[in-house]
N, C-alpha and C positions, 0 to 999 in steps of 0.2 A: 564625816571625813571631808576635809577641804583640800583642794589641789590647785596650785597656781604656778605660773612660770616665775622663777626667781632671777633668771638672767641667762647669759650666754657666755661660754668660754671664748678666748681669743681664737680658738680653732673652729668655732661655729657650733659647738655642742650645746644643746639646750639643757639648762639646769632647772629642775623643778623643786618646789617646796610642798610638802605634805603636812597637814595639821591634824593631829589625832587628839581626841578628847575622851575622857571617861565621865561617869556620872557623879564622881566624888571630888571634882575640882582639879584634876590633873590635865594639863595641856602640853603636848609635845610637838615641836616643829622640827621637821627633818628635811634636809636638802640632799639632793642626789649627788652633789659634788662632795666626794669623800665619805658618802653615807653618814653625813654629819648631823648630830643633834645640835641644832642651832639655838633652841630655846626650850626651856622646861619650867612650866609654872606649877608650883606645888603649894598647897594650903599650909598656912602657919597656925600658931596658937590662936590668933585673932580671927581665923577663918578666911583671911584674905590669901588668895593665890598670888605668888610672886615668882619671878624668873630666877632660878638658882644656878644657871650655868653660864659660862663665858661664851661670847660669840659676837657676831657682827650683823648689822642690818642689811648689808648688801653683798653681792657676790664679789665685787671688786676687792673688798678687804680680804676675803678668803683666798683670792688668787695671788695675793702678795704674801711675803714671809710672815708666818704667825706660828705660835708654838702648838700646833696640832689641836686647836680648840674643837672638841666634840667629835672628832672624826674617827673613822676606822683606820687603824694602822696596820700595814703589812707590806711585803710578805712577812717580814720578820720584825715584830715590835721589839723595841729596845736595841741593845748594842751587839755587834759582832766584831770581835777584836781583829784589827788589821785589815778589815774589809775583805775577808776571804774565808772560805771553809772548804773542807774536803768531804766528799761523799762518794762512797764506793770506789775509792782510788782516784777520783777526778777532783782537781782543785778548781773552784769557781771564784772568780773575782767580782767584787761588788764595789759600789761607790764608797769612797771614804768621805762621808759628809758630816763627820763629827770628829774633827782632828784626824788622827790616823785610823779611826774606826768607822764602821757602818752603823747608821742609826735609822730606825723606823722605816725600813724598806727602801731607803735610798733617796735620790734626788726627786724622783717622781713616783712615790709610793702610792698605796691605795688611797691615801688621804687626798691625792691630787687627781683622782680619776672620777669620771662621771659614771655612776652606777645605774643600772637598768631597773625600772620598776616592773616586777613580775606579777605581783598580786597586791590588791588593796581590799581589805575586809573590815566590816564593822561587827561581825558576829563570829563566835560568841563575844569576842572582845576586839576593839580596834587594833588592827595590825597592818604592817607593810612588809612585803618581801622584796628585797633588792638582790641583784646579782651582778657579778663582775667576772670576766674572764681575763686572767693574767697570762699573756702569751709566753711560750718557751723563751727563756733568756731575757725576759723583761727585767730590767735592773740587775741582770746577771744571774738570776735564779733559773734553775732547770725546770722543765716540765710546763705543759699547758695546765693551768690551775683554774678550776671553776669553783667560785665561791658564792654561797647563798647566805644572806644575812636577814633575819626576820626580827622586827621590832614590834613588841606587843604591849599594849597598856592593859595589864591584868587587873584583877580585883584587888581592893585594898591599897590603891595608889602605888602599884608596883609596875616597873618597866622590865620586861624580859628581853634579853638579847640572845638569840639562838643563831649560831654560826656553824655552817657545814662547808666542807670543801673536799674536792677530789682532784687527783692529778693523773696524767697519763705516763709519768715517769718519776723516779725518785726525786724528791725535793725536800726542803725544810720549810716549816711554816709555824708562825707564832703571831696570832691576831689579837688585838685588843681595841676597846673603845677608849678614847683619850679625852673624856669630858673633864672639864675643870668646874668644880662645885664651890659655891659660896652660899651657905644656907641662910644668911641674912639678906640675900639679894644684893650683895656687894655694898652694904652700908658700913660694914666693919671688916677688918682682916680676920684671919682664921685662928688667932692665938688662943681664944677662949673655948674653942671647940673641944669637947671631950671625945677622944678617939680611943677605940679599942680594936686591936687587930689580933685575930686568932692565929698567932704565930709565935713560937718560942725561939725562932732563929731567923737570921737573915743570911743571904749569900754575901760573904765578905767582898767588898769592892776595893780594887786597887786603883792605879792611875787611870784616868779617863772613865771611871766608874765601871771598869771591866772586872768581872768576878775573878778572884784568885783561885777559886775552886773549893775554898774552905767555907764551912758553915759556922756562924758565930751565935752563941747563946745570947739573947737580948736581955735576959733577966738581970736587973741591977745596972743596966746601961742606959744611956740616953735614947736608945732604940726600943726601950721596953714599953709596949702598949698592950701588955697582956691584961691589964686592968684599965678602966677608963682614965685617961690622962690628958690634961690640957696640952694642945699642940705647942703652946708657947713656953711650957715649963722648961724644956731642955733644948729648944731649937737653936739657941745660941751656942750650944756645946757641939753642934754638928754643922758648922758653917759650910755653905751658905743656907743650909736647911736640909730637910729630908728628901732623898731621892734614892730610895733603897728597895731592893726586892725582898719581900718577906715570904718565908716558906710556910705555907698554910698548914696548920695542924689537920691531918686527915688520916683515917684508918684505911680508906679504900680510894683507889684512883677513879677519876671520871664520874664522881657522884657529887651532887650539889651539897656544899657545906657552908656554914657561916664563915665569912672572910673578915668583915669589919663592921663596926657601928660608929657613927659620928653623930654627936648631939650638940646642937647649938642652943645655949641657954637663953639667948635673946629672943629668937623666933619660936622656940620650942620644937623646931623641926629635927627629926631623927632620920638619918639615912642608914639603912642596913644593906650590906652587900653580901650576896650569896653566889657561889660559883662552883663550877666543875674544874676550874683551872688550878694548877699546883702552886702558883705564886701570885703576888700582887705587888705592884710598884707603888709605894706611897710617896707621892711627890707634892711638895708644898709651894709650887710656883716661884721657885727661887730666882728665876731669871726674868720674871716679869718686872719691868722697870718704870711703868707708868706711861710709856710712849704709845702703847696701843689703846685706841679709843674704841670701845665696844658699843653695844646696843644702848640707845638713849644717851650716848656721850659718856658712858662710864669709863673711867680710867683704870686699867688693870695694873696695880702696883705690886711690889714684892710681897709675897705671902698673902695675897688677896684671894687665893683660891687653892684648892687641893685636888689631886687626882688619886683615884684608886684603880689602877690599871691591872685588871686580872689578866694573867699571862703565864706562859712558860718562862723559865729563868733566862736572864740575859746570857748571851754567848754560849748557849747550850751546845752548839756543834763542836766546841773545843773542850767540853767537859763531859766525858762519857758517863760519869756517875750522876749527872743531872737527868731529870726526866727527858726522854727523847723528843725532839721536834721533827724527826724524819717522818715524812709521809710518802708512802709508796703506792704505785698503781694498784687499784683494787681495794685500797683502804679508804675509810671515811674519817676525815677530821670532823669532830663534833664537840662543841663546847657551848655552855650556857652561862650567862651572868644575869643576876637579878639585882636591880636597884629598887629597894622597897622603902617608901617614906611613911612616917606617921608623926604624930605630935604628942608631946608630953609636957 
């Protein structure tokens, strides 16, 4: 385990970088700003490990506007219509930072906070435990919220993200990791990737990508990834690309189930996602335009990366039939997501 200073925020807070490695070629770099996975080197078919996530070489780039590369998003990942919600008869107002709507926790969400290092372990597997306290009414959300987020490099080239949270008064909560993946190490776009998502429906999205409350059967539509399908096969039929919440097929709540698999024929890399979360946002980097220069001078263009954001559904506070995102005092928010890599 390697541990270095990555930089300092304008407010004087030190940002650290932790480097985790396992014995089978996996290397993960994590910065405490946003609990961000800034680099992830994964072996390919030729045995060479390459970086498969978008990110930057320096803190300054993360401090400026970027599309949530690799960070933890909260308090509420995805969108809340109208920038407000009602809980127990009280209306709470949030930032409208995505048109008329609230996105990814607001102007200064969890992605822009410096997280605390609680534990660093090498045994039985390399892991880091981070924590963050979100104060009552931070970004408009009620309750003092204590979050713990553990990143572990497990056996078989898998990364496990375990997140827990408690509050001292009723609030809403929806947390996700927002890593952007390119399994060719950004040599090509993502059109040839074979994607399978274990979901027979999506939440229908209306204006501003806000759910209408309806569930749409994906079978026979451009959203159908129930069998391995190239990303580029139908992406032109859903301009500007995929940015949709898939309802994961599951028989029981809060147990780990397969969410998605992505296979890159060029490198041979396969990413399998497993999660306890009820949904996953499949996003294809539609608004990357080449203006952002990442690690090693890589230019991140349109459809150069994808996200599989395990989550509760967007705008759940306005749809009582969606899985609840309410967390009350005495309750424990607990979810896990696994990113498992192999080669074929």
